[in-house]
N, C-alpha and C positions, 0 to 999 in steps of 0.2 A: 504494498499501499504506499500511495506517495507522503511524502512529511507531510502533514495538515499545517504543519506551521510556516511555513516558504510559501505564501501565495505570492501569484503576479499574473498580470493577463491585462489585456487591452478592453477598454471601454466599447461596449456595443451601440454604433450608430443607425437612426432610418430615421424616417420621415412620416412615414402614415402609423403604425401601432409599435409600440414594442411590451412583452413581458420579461420578469423576471423572477424566476422561481430558484429552489433548492435542487432540483431536479431537470433533467434535461426532459425525459416525458410530458411531465408539466408544464415546462416550458412552449414547448411544439404545440401541446392540445391547446394551449393560451391562444397564440399565434393563429393557430386553423379557426379558432371561434373568431377572431376578430378578422379574421379574410375571408369569412363566409359572412357577414356584416353585425357580427356578435359585438354587444356593448362591453366599455371596460368590464362590469362587472361580471355580466357572462362568463368571460374570459378568467376572471380570475374566480370564480364559482366553480366552472370546468378545473380550473385548474387545483384548485382546492381538493374538491372529490379524487382527482390522480394522485394528489400527495395522500390523503387519506388511506390510499392502499398501498404504496409503494414505497413509503418511508412510515412505518406502522409503529414505531419506535418513538416518533417526534411529534404524530397528529392521528387526527380520526375523526368518524362520525359519534363518539362515545366520546367529544371533547366541546371545548370553547370556540368561540372568536370575536373578535373587534373590527370594526372599521371604520375609516376614513375616506368620504369621495367627494370630489370636486366635480361639479357638473359642467360640461361645456366649457374648461379652461377658467372659470368665474372664481374669484374667492370665497362664494358663499358656501363653505366648507360641511359636509354633514358625517355627524357621527353614530354611531350603533354598535350596542353594548349587548352584544350575544353572549355573555356569560349565565350561566345557570345559578337558580338558586342551591338552597339544601332542600330537604322532601319539610313538607307542614308539622309534620308529626314530631321533629326530630327536637327531644330533649336538649336542655340546654346544659344539662352535668350526666355524668358517666357516659363519656363516649370516648376516655383514650384511662388506661392504668393511674393510679393513683399519683401524683409526681410527674406525671409527663410534661412537657412543655408544648407540644403539637400533639394534634392527630395520628395516627399511625398509616404511612404511608399507605401500606394496604388494605385499611380498616373499610370497611361499608360505610362509616360516617365520613370517609374524604370523600366519596363520589357524590359529587353536586347533580342536578338534574342537568344533561346535556343540554347546550345551546344552540349549537352549530348549525344543525338543520334547521330549524327552525330561522334563525339569520339569512343562509343559503335560499332557500325556499321565499322568503319575505323581500329580502333585497332584487333579487331574480325578477320578482314579480311588480315591485316597485319603479324599477330604474332598468332595467334588461330589454332586450330584444327578443328573449330566446324562452322556450321552456324547459322548467328543470329536466323533464325525462330527457331530453336533447343534451344537457348536459351532463348529466350525468355517465353520458353511454361509456366516453373512451373508460371512466374509472371502473366501469361494469367487466370491461372486456380485460383490464390487468388484473384485478382481482379474481376473474372465473378464468381465465386462459394463460395466466402468468404473466410475469414479468424477472428478470433481471436482477439482483443485488446490485446495489451501484456501493463503491470500497467505502465510504464515509458509514453508511446506512448499516453494513459488516461488521466496520468498528464498534458502532454504537450496540450493534446487536451481539455483541459478546460480548462486552461492559455491563449488559441488562440482563445474560443470561442468567445468573445466579436469583434475580428475582423473578423472573418468570416461571422458574421452577415452583415455586411455592404454590400457584393455583394450577391444578388440575388440569382446565381447559386452556390454558394461557401456553402451557407446555407441550400440550398434544398438539395444538394449533401452528406456533411458535419454533416450538423446536423439534418440527420432524428427524424423524433418525437420533432424538435426544441430544441435537445440538444446536446450535445459532447457523443461522446462513452464511457462507463464506460469500466474498464477492464476486459475481459470475454465474452461479446459482439462481435457478430460477422457482419462486418461490407463488403461489397460489392460497387463495381464502376462498374457498365458493361460498361457506356461508355468507363474510360480507358480502361478496354479488348478489345473491339473494335478499338481503337486505336495502341494499343501494336500488334493487330493482322495485321493491316494493314503494321507496321514496319516488325513482322516478315515475312509478303508476301513480300512486295516491297522493304524489304531495308531501307535504310536511305531516299531516297521518299517518304515512306509512312507515314514520319512526314512531310517534308519538300516542298512536292508538293503534289496535291491533296487536299480529304477534309477536312483531318487534319489542314493543314497549312491554309487553306482556308476560316476556322471556328476560327483559332485562330484571324486570320488579321482583320478579319471583327469584330469581337466584340472587339478587341483593337483600331481600328478605330474607330468604335460607342461609347468609351469613351474618342476621343479627342487623339489617339495614331498616329503615323506616320510608321507605319508598314506595310509593301508590301509582296507583293507574292516574289518577287524580292529579297529581303532582306533574306527571309527563303528560296529560291530555291540557292541562293549562301554564305548561311552560309557553313562556314568549321573551322575547329580546325587546326592544327599546330603542327610537331614536335619540340622541343626545345634541348636547351642544357642546360642539369639542371647549376644551379650555387652551387659553392664547397667551402668548409674550411676546416681546419683538427682541429679535439677538443682532446685533448691526441694523442693519438694512433690511430683514427679514423677520416676517410674524411666522411662528413658530404652531402646530394646532398640535396639539394631545385630544385623547379620550377621560374625562374625569373621573374621579373615584368612584366606583370602587377599585377602578382602571391606579396603576402607579405611573403614570403616564404624567403626571402632576411635578415625579421627581426632577425627571430632565428637564422641564422648562424652570424649575427652580435652580439647579446647576448650571442651566445659562444664564439666568439674573446674576449668579455668584460671578462667574466667568468675564460675562460683559465688561465688570469693571476694572479686567485686565486687560493690557496691550500682547494679547498673545500672538500677533502678524510679528511681533517685533523680535520675538524667540525661535528659535531650530525647532521643526515639526517634534523631534525625537528627543529633545533635550527635556533632562533632569526639571527645569523648574516650569516649564509648560505640564510634564507627567505629574508632577506634585501638585501643581494647582487644581489637575483635572481630580486626582485623590482626595485632596482635602474638599473641594465644593462636592464632591458626591457623598465625605464621610458626615458633610453637615446636613444635605437633602435628605440623605437617608435617615438620619435621626427624627425629621417631621416625618418621612412616609413611615417608620415606625411607629410614631406616636398617632398620626392623625389619619391614616385612608384606610378606606372602610366604606359600607352599602351606606350613600347618603341619606337613603329613606329609614333609615334606622337610626341616623347619629346626624348630631351637625358635622360640618366641616367647613373650617376658615378659608374660602376659596381665597375671596378677597386680601386677607393679610398675608396668607403664604407667598400670593403672588407680585405681590406690592415690591416696588423696586427700592423701596425705601427698607424693605424686611430683609433685601439681600444684600442691601449696604452692610445691614447691621449685623447679619451671618458673617458677609465680606471680611469685616475687621478684627475676626475670631482666628482669621488663614495668615501663618507667618509665609513668607513666600521663600524660605530658606531652613524651615523646619517643622518637623511633623506634629501635629499636634498631638498632645498627650491627654487631653479633659475629654474628647470626645469617646462615645461607647460605639462597641463593634457593633457594623449595621447585620439584622438577621437577615443571611445569607442564603440561598439553595440553589441547586442546579436546576433544571429543567431542561425538558425539550420541546420544540415549537418549531412549526414553518411559517416563516415570513416570506409574502411574495407581492407584486406590485406591477400592476395595468397601467396604460393610457394607451387611449384608440384615438382613431382619427380625429374626432370631434375633441380630443383634449378633455374628455373623458377621465378622471384620476381613481383610480383605488390605490387605496393601503391596507392589506390585507394580512391579518394574522390568524393562526388558527392552532391549537394545541391539546393535550393531554396532560399536559405540566409534567411530570416523571418519567423516565426512558419507558415508555409504554404503560406509562400512566400508572394505574390504580394494580396493574398487573390481573385486574379483576377481566374476565373477556366473558361475553357472553355465550355459551357451550354452543348454539346450532350457529348464530348468526356469527360470530367471529367477531365482535364490537370489543374495541378494548376500550375500558372506560375510565375517565379521567381519576385524578383523587386531588382538585381543586380545593376541595374540603381543609388539607394541610396550611390554608394561609390563613385563613382565621386566629385570632387569639383564646385560650383558654383561662383567659384571666375575665373575671364575667364584668368587672370596668372598665373594659379598654371598650374604645369604639368599635374596635374590629372583631368584637366577640362573638363566637358561636354562638347561632341561635336558629329557629328553625323560620323557613322560608326569607333567610339569606343571603346573599352574593360575599363571599370573601375578599378578601384585598387579592387583586390579580395581577399578572407581571407582565402579561404581554399585552404589547405596545406599539400599534402601528402611528406610524409618522408623516406628516409634511408641513415644509414648510413654503410661505407666498412671498413673492417679490413682486412688488410694483400693485398689489392687490391682486396676481395673478399665482396660480400654483408653480414654484420655481423645482422644488425637491419631494418626490414621493419615497420614502424612503422606512426602512425599520432595520431595524439589529434584533436578532432572538437571543435568548441565553438564560432566561429566568429572572432570577433579579440582577444580574448583569447590565439588563438593557437600557435603564438610564445613562449609565456609563458609556456604552457602546453607542446610543442615539446621538449624546453629545460628543463624542471623540468623532466620527463621522461627519458630521454638520459643523466644528470649530474646522474640521478638515478640510473641509469646502470653500466656509465662510471666512478663517482669517488663513488657510492655507494656499489656495489657490488649486485645490486639488479636482479633480475630473474624479465621478461617480466611481470608475474602480480603482483609484489610487487610494481615495479614502476609506473606503472598504477596506482593501490592502493591507493597508495601515497597520504595524502591532498594536497590540493594546496592551493595558493595563486596568488592574483591577485590586479592589480593596474588600477584603473579606475577612473578617473574625479575626483581625490584629494584624493581617497580613497584607501585603504588596505583592500579587502575584503577577509576573511580567510573562509575558512571551517573547520566545526567543527571539524576534527580530528586533527587540529593543536591545539598543547600543549595549554595550558591555561598559564604555565608561559611565553613560548615562544612568546603569544600574548602579555601578559603584559611589555616584555621585547624590542619589533616591536614599543608598544605604548612608552615607554619611549625612543625609538629613536626618535621620531618623527612623527612617521603614525598612521595617522587617522584610526582608528580600524573599519570596520563592518563586522559581520557576513553575509557569503554568503547567501541570503533565498535558493537559491539549488546549487545544483554541478555548479563545472567549467567543463564545457564540458564532453565528454567520448574519448575515444581512443581503440587502439587494438594496439599489438606488437607482432611479430615472429622474432626469435632471431634463429640463425642458425648456430649449434654447427658442426663444421666440422672435427673435431678430431673425437668425436663420431657418426658424420651421424644424428642427431637429431633434430629435429623441436620443439621449446619449445616457447609455446602462450600464450599471454593474452590478456581479454577482460573487458572493463571496466564494473562491476557492478553498476557504476552510471547510465548504462543503461539495454537494455532488453538482449543483446546479449550472445554470448559464443564462446572459440575456443574451435575448433575441430579438429583431425589429423587421420589419415589413415598412 
């Protein structure tokens, strides 16, 4: 397998439409949808469905999604929250062993009602040109007839194999011959093809009513869950107003809480007070400021981000430039702060994709089952991997993000979009669980402050701070690492790359789309 931490490729360029995804099959399908007259959201959903089959460790129809959309190249950005809630009958106590700090990853209580299919069908009906049944056909074909496993997927599959062995259904489906799939081997999931076919035929009801919902509910209740058919039948997402801030000459949009996107906006507000463009892109000076801004922003994330239907959130205060200035004063430009608590960090698996069509409809789309293969709880007949987003809750009953019935947890997956002169300029996202605000900030400042194209910004080596350690990819220069160490950072080398991402830039003057896709993953950007 190639070295995952040594990226490098040219950006894709086109004039009509473009897609960038984690997998070549998904990117190709998205382009085919665009060329056949589909809108950006049609292409995005078709690609997301393919990814739900060919990247089962990252995503699936048993997970959630969030979307940002700009219609016809305008600055009127639409947000959609496609995250699921806990069962209405969930008690507030007794969900984890005494003394536990989080719900266990494989617990049925970690399985929130999946929101992805409701989101896909709603968005296609409201903003697409094609029927959901047509858009799901490529995914159905891959699930039924098979696909070759790509190298990064195989890498993750091996890593997640011990967790898969805990569930008989997961082991039977995802460890054929009692082992994970290797790169180049063909995998099939005919049960998932049957589930997708029911959705293709019956739309939303194919998942939330009938045999699929009944099997998932019966399976989870057999494990001790509180899920009901009514929880599935009434599950729905919602359109939301994006939260925004300005950075340099851009306006940056994120999904509001329960999403953690506001964390990236706070990081940008803090960093705006420093002249990053006067620094070297891979200098200790720049990366130190990125870490310190992140530690400050994550402190607020861990304190406040929640389901705002159940607890108040101080939007105006958190996003004010005055508040960012007060936080900025806590940063020493040459010394690691010792007074900040370590952020609460977890790794997760996610797919992010972006599509821009010929009419400049722009879609920033992210879909996930959270940890590798989610909860590793898999519907026995339909082969659907169920997410474990309930781990995002706090077990402290006084916390705004406390677990409870009918609630959404703090959610890590973040689609991003940046506007310039009132029009979409960058449609982007960086996956990787809790890393995502760092990733968004890193690639966005790479473009805005250092003039990098989308591919170069995504390829640029990354840094992360987690649990008291500054974790650096191998592409960070050795002298930078040593300077960071002298500033007080505890340095460790990243055992694997930090996340993965995609970006499309719109050059309005030339009428050109410029795309980048993270070579830490298996995908690509293509246009026509």
